[in-house]
N, C-alpha and C positions, 0 to 999 in steps of 0.2 A: 182754214187750213196753215199752217204755217210755210209761206212760198219754197223753202229748201225742201220741206217735204212734198209741196206741189211737184214740185222740179223731178224728186226723184220717181213719186210716181208715176209721172206722165213718162218719163223715159222710159221707166221700167217696161211701163203698156208698150211705148213704141217697139222696144226690142224683142219682148215677147212675140208680139204678134210680124213684126219685121222678120227676126231671125226663123220665127216658127215658119213663115210661108217659105224662104229660101229652104230650110230641110224639108217641108214639105214636097215641094217641088223636084228637090234633086235626090235625093235621098230614097233607096231603095223600098220596095214593096208599101209606100205610104198611098195612101188615097189620091193623093194630087202629085204623082210623079209625072212627070213631063210636061207641067202647066206651062213654062216659057217667059218670055218677059213682059209680057201683059201680064197675064196673073200675079208675077211679083212685083211689077210696079202698081196695078191697081192694089194690092193687099199692104204694101207699103206706105201709100197716101191714104188708104183707110188708118192705116195704124197711126199714123200723124194726127188726122183726124181724131181717132180715141184720145191719143195721148192729151192734146189739146183742149178737146172737152172737159177733162177731168183736171188738168191742172190750170187752166186758162183763167178762170175766174180769182185764182190765188196768189198765181205768178207770173202772168202773163204768157205761161207755157213757150217759153224759150225750146228747151228741150235740144239744144244746140250749143256748143260754144262759141257756133259761130255767129249764130243769132245776138247772143250775149254782146258778144264785141262791138258787133255792128251798129246795136242799138246804144251802145256806152260809148261809142264814139261820136256820135252823132247827139247826144246828150238828151236821149231818150229813156235813159237806164242810170241809176247811180251804181258807178263802179265800185264803191263798197261795198256791195252788194255778189259783185260778180265772182271772188272766188267760192262764195257758199254756193252759188247757183250752177259752176262748171262741177264743183265735186261732186252737187247730187246728181248732175244729170251723168259723168264717168260712172258711179257706184249702181243709178238705176240701171244703168246700161248694162254692167255686169251681173246683177239680179238676174234684169231680162231674159239675157241669153240664156244664163245659168239653169232658168226654169224652164227655157224651150229645148235644151238640152235634155235635161231630165225626160222632158217629155216624150222627146224622139229617140231616148237614147238604144232601145231595140234597134232603131233603124239604121243609127252611126255604126254599130256594130255590126251591121248587114255590108258597109259599105267598105270597098278597098282601095280605094282613091285617095289618098290625101288630102288632094287639091279638094274635093267633095266634101270631105268633113270638113274643112276649113272654112269651106263659101258660106255659110251659117253664120259665121263667125266675123272675119273680116273681110275687108273688100282687096280685090285684085285684081292687074290690068288685062284686057284680051292680049297686048300685046305692050311686054314691058320695054317702054321708054319713058326715062323718069321725066325728062323735059316735058312730055307731050303729055303724061300722066297727072302733074304738077297744074299745068295749063288746064286741062278737062275737070280737076275739081276746084279748081280757081273759078273757072267760068260757071261750073254748075251753082259753085253756091254764092257767085255774084249775082246771078238771076235771082235765086234765092231772097237773097237778103237785100237786094235792091227792091222788089216787090212787097216785103213786108215792110221793109221803112214807109214806103209810098202808102201801104196800109195803114201805117200807124197814125198819118198825119201830123197831128199837133205834140207838141213834147210832152212825156207823160211824166206828172209828178207823184199818183197815187196808182201802188202796183194793181188795184183792183180795176183800173181802167189803159192799160197796157195795150201792146197793139194787136195783140189775139186772145186778149182776155174779155171776149164776149160770149161767152159760151159756143154751143153749137153753131151758130149762125158765123160768127168768127171764122171758127174751126175749116167751114165749107172751101175758100178762097185758099186757105193754105193747103189743104188735102190737095185741089186742083193744082196748084203749083206745085207740090211735089209729083203731083201724078206727069205733068207733061214733062218736068224736068228728067223722071227716070224715061221715060219713053224718048224723048227729041234727044239727051245729052249723055244717058247712062250706059251706052253700050262700050265704053271704054276703058274706064276703071270700075263699074259697078254702083257710081256716085254715093260716096259714102257722104260728102257735102255736111258732116258732121265729126269732128273731131272725137266727141264722145260714143259717138255711133260704133266708131272704128276700133279706139284704142279700149276700149273698155271692156269689149267681147274679144280683142285680140289678146288680153290680158289673161280673160278666161280661160282660151284656147291653149294660152301656155300653160295653163295652173291645173284644170281639170283633168280628169284620168279618164283621157280617152283613148278608147281601142284604136289603134291603129294609124294615129295621127301623127303627120312629119313635123316639119320644122313650123315656127308660129311664123317665118317670114319679117323679122324686124326691120331688115334693110328697107323693104318698100312701107313700114308703117309711118314714117315721117311724112311723106303724102299727103295722106287724109288725114294728115293735123296740120301740116302748114298750107296745103294747098286752100282746104275751106277758112283759115284766117285771113290768108293775103284776100283771098274773093270778099271776105265781108269788110277788111279793109279799105280795098276797092271800091266796093258798092258805098260805103259811107262817105268815100271821097266824091264819087259822080252825086252822091246825092246833096252833100254840102253845096258841092261847085254850081250844082243847079240853082240853088239859091231855095231850096225845099224848105 
């Protein structure tokens, strides 16, 4: 499979299932309404597992521009491929969240709270404090990328041997990592820890004809983009400084 197509499909699956679980837990009249943070965090972890299993052998399953940046800064990924990877990730996220919206369209139309309608699309802070919200995204992504970098081991020359390109076994530690980040660090901002995961769906919230939706909150949108990139850069710096 073409690595760009693999990134698209992997991120599509990630957002189809990830946005789907938030819709299932929050929107009215669904079978999963009221599931809470444990259900959401668990499902996001398994959504990552699903995307990595499919994309891993072909692209390394970054599924996240922050992962792409972290690997590039440490010499584990060819920078020339980064623009195509990031474009595929954003596009996959947009299509994935679009299909999740179609599945739950009747339930969206039963929801009267614009905040609940927006929740399956983009993240938002529990307490709006841009400095601490930025720090939350930075720290969560720092943990994600640092562990992935150590999981990578040696410099990668072959896309088929990228850090998490090891099929289902390689996907398991990444899924557990995302799970514990969600449960331990996700309560402040909803732990985007992935610019594509937030920007693509947020753009779809803006574009789709969603009944009763409110503003897309672009004023907050820079935090789940720049926070994860900063966290990835910090993780790469710590990894290199440690002589790994």
